[in-house]
N, C-alpha and C positions, 0 to 999 in steps of 0.2 A: 297558422302561427302558434296555436295553443300547443301543438305537439312538440314544437321546439322548446317551449317553456317547461313542458313536462320533463323533457330530457335534461334541461338545466336544473330543475328541481331535484331530479335523481342524483345529479352530480353534487348538489349541495348536501344531500343526505349522506352520500358516500364520503364526502370530504370531512364530515363531522365525526367519522369513525376511523380509528387508526387502521392502517392497512392490514396489520396482522389479524384484526378482528373481523375483517370483511370476508375472509375465506375460511371455511372450516378446515381443521387439520386433515381431514380425510381427503380434501381436494389437492393436497400436496402430492403430486404424482410425477412420473417421468415426463420430461418436456417432449412434446411431439416433434418429430423431425420430418422434413420434406424428403422427396425421393432422392435429392442430391446429397443427403446426409446432414444438411444444415438445419438448425432449429427452425420450426415453422412459425413464422410471424403472421400468417394469414388469419383473417378474421376481423370482426368489428370490435373496436376498442374505444374507450372514453377516458379522457384525462380527469384529474381530480379538481379541475378549475370550477369556480362557482359564480362567475359573472359573465355578462355579455362581452366584456372586453378581454376575457381570458385570464383574469387574475384571481388568486385566492387572497382574501384579506390579509395583509401583512402586519406583523408586529412592528413596533417602532424600530427604525434602523434598517428596514427592508427585509427582515427575515420572516419566513412563513411560520405559522403556528405548528407546534409539535403534533405529529400524527396526521398531518395533511398529505403526506406522501410527496411533498414538493419542498424544495429548499433553494434558496438563492440569497445573495446579498445584492444591494443596489449596484448597478453597473458603474465602474470606476471612470467617470467622465473627467475630461480635462477641466481644471478649475474655471476657465473662462466660459465654459458651456453650462455650468450648473444653473445659472439664471434662466437659460432657455428651457432646460428640463422642467423647472418649476412653472414656467409659463404654460407648457404643454399639459402638465398635470392639472393645472387650475381650470382649464377649459376643455371639457369632454368633446366639444365639437371638433377638436383637432384629431381625434382618434380615427385611424384608418377604417375601423369597423363602422363608425358613425357615418363615414363617407362612402360606405359600400365598396371599399377597396379590398383587394386581396391582402391578407394579414401578414404574409411573409413568414420567414423561418427564423427563430423557432416558435414565434407567437402562435402560428396556426396549429401546431401540434399540441400546445398547452390549452387551446380553447376547449371549453366544456362540451361542445357538440361532438358527436361520434365521428370516427374516421374508420375507413376500411382499408386493410392492407391485403394486396393480392401479390403473392410471392411466386416467382418462377426462377429457374436457374439463371436466366439471362437478364432479367429485369425485375424490379419491384415497383408496383404501382400503389400509390396512396390516394384514396378518394375521400375528400373531406366534405362533411355536410355543410359546414359554414362556407358561405360564398360559392358553393358548388365548385370548389377548387380541386385540382388534382396535380400529382407529381408523377412523372415517369422517370424512374431511376435506373439507368443501365448498371449492370454489375460487371466489374472488371474492365470498364471502358473509361478512357480519360475524358476530360472536358474538351469540347470543341475549342479551337483556337480563335474563333471569331464571335465571341459571346456578345449579345446585345443585353444591356441592363434590363432586368425584369423584376416584378414584385416578388416572385418566388425564387428567383435565382436559378442556376443550373446545378442539378444534383447528379452525382455519380457515386456508386456504392461498391464496397468490397467487404469480405468477411475477415475478421480477426478472431480466430477461434470460434466461439459461439455467439459473437457479437457482430451485428451488421452495422458497419460504419459508413456514414454518408457524408461526402464532402460537398459543400454548397458554396458557390461563388457566383459572381455576375449579377449582383443585386442593383436595383435603383435605390434612391434614398427616400422613398415615399412611405415606407412601412416603419413599424416600431419593433423592437426586440421582444416586447411583451405588451400588456395592456395598460401600462402605467406611465406613458409619456416618454419612454426611453427610446429615443430616435437613434439612427445610425447614418453613416455616409455610404457612398457607393463603393467604398473600399472594404465593406463587411465581408468576412469569411467565417462560415459556420461549419463545425464538425459535429455531427450527430452520432450517437451510439444507441442502438436498440438491442436490448438483451432480454429474452424471454426467461421468466423465472418459474420454478416449480409451483408457485402459488397462482399460476395462470394470470400473471400480469406481465407487462413489459416495463422494464426499468429503462427510462429514457434520460439521457444526458446530452446536453448541447453546450459547446464552448464557442463563444463568439469573439472574434478578433477584429478590431477595427481601429487601425492606427490614426484614422482621421478624427476620431472623437474620444476614444478610450485610451487610458494610460496603460492598461494591461488586459489580458484575456478575461472574459466574464463567463462564468459557468452557471447553468441552471440544471436542476435535477427534478424529474417528474415521474409519476406512476400512471401507466395506462391500464385500466381495468378491462378485462374481457367481458363482452356482453354474454349473458347466459346462452347455452346451446339451444337456441330455438330459431325459428324463422325470423330473421331480422335483416334490415338493410338500411343503408344511409338514405335519408329522406331528401326530398327537394327543398331547397332553401332559396327564397327570393327576397333579396335585401330591400327592394323598393316597397314590397308589401309589409315586411316586418318592421321597417324603420320609420313608422308613422310618427314617432315622437321627436324626430330630429329638430323641428322648429322649437320645441320646448327646452332643448338643452343647448341650443345655440345662443350664446349671450349677445346682448346688443353690441353691435360693432364688429362681431366675429365674421370672418370670411370663410 
């Protein structure tokens, strides 16, 4: 368990430094490309999140601090749902991570624990340390016609220039958009965009559309930092072991 907290501590330190200061100027170099000519996203990456629930401390109004590498506004919920959002925020026991559930998209990508991308011409695989989750993303293939609702949804990818675009649909309603109580319905549809930069980071954008609960699309921007070129790998994560404090955050009367 201590190794996971060391990784989170690293993310805290990185988030305190502006992105442009984290990489020496000499590191700006040509973006590596895979054998098929597309930018190579393969490697181990880590978001600039700083908490177990995948959130960077936000300023009033829902905006993230300058220099955090992440930006968003609060999701635009329908007025009649605002009270429910406040209820979820007030009780951490409602968090999917507190319940050892898969975090869903885009929340899992913004979680501070590392992820590994394995890119091939026909599919891209993302291995997440948190919850030992994974996604297999076919490239150039449509969604199946008979999707069953799942925590992570169904993902298919394609290239738009140098950006890998992932279309995600087929969600259940048991996860949050992020770690701040922002729930969604089964109508959620997410479009992700992964763009590798000369600074050896991945610029990540996700747009969530959910006519069931949102009044308009909601966008989040994040930065994935590449782990140094050394022997490294995604570690084992066991929620039952790590989550020993759940009884202390569950409020009386919570279910």
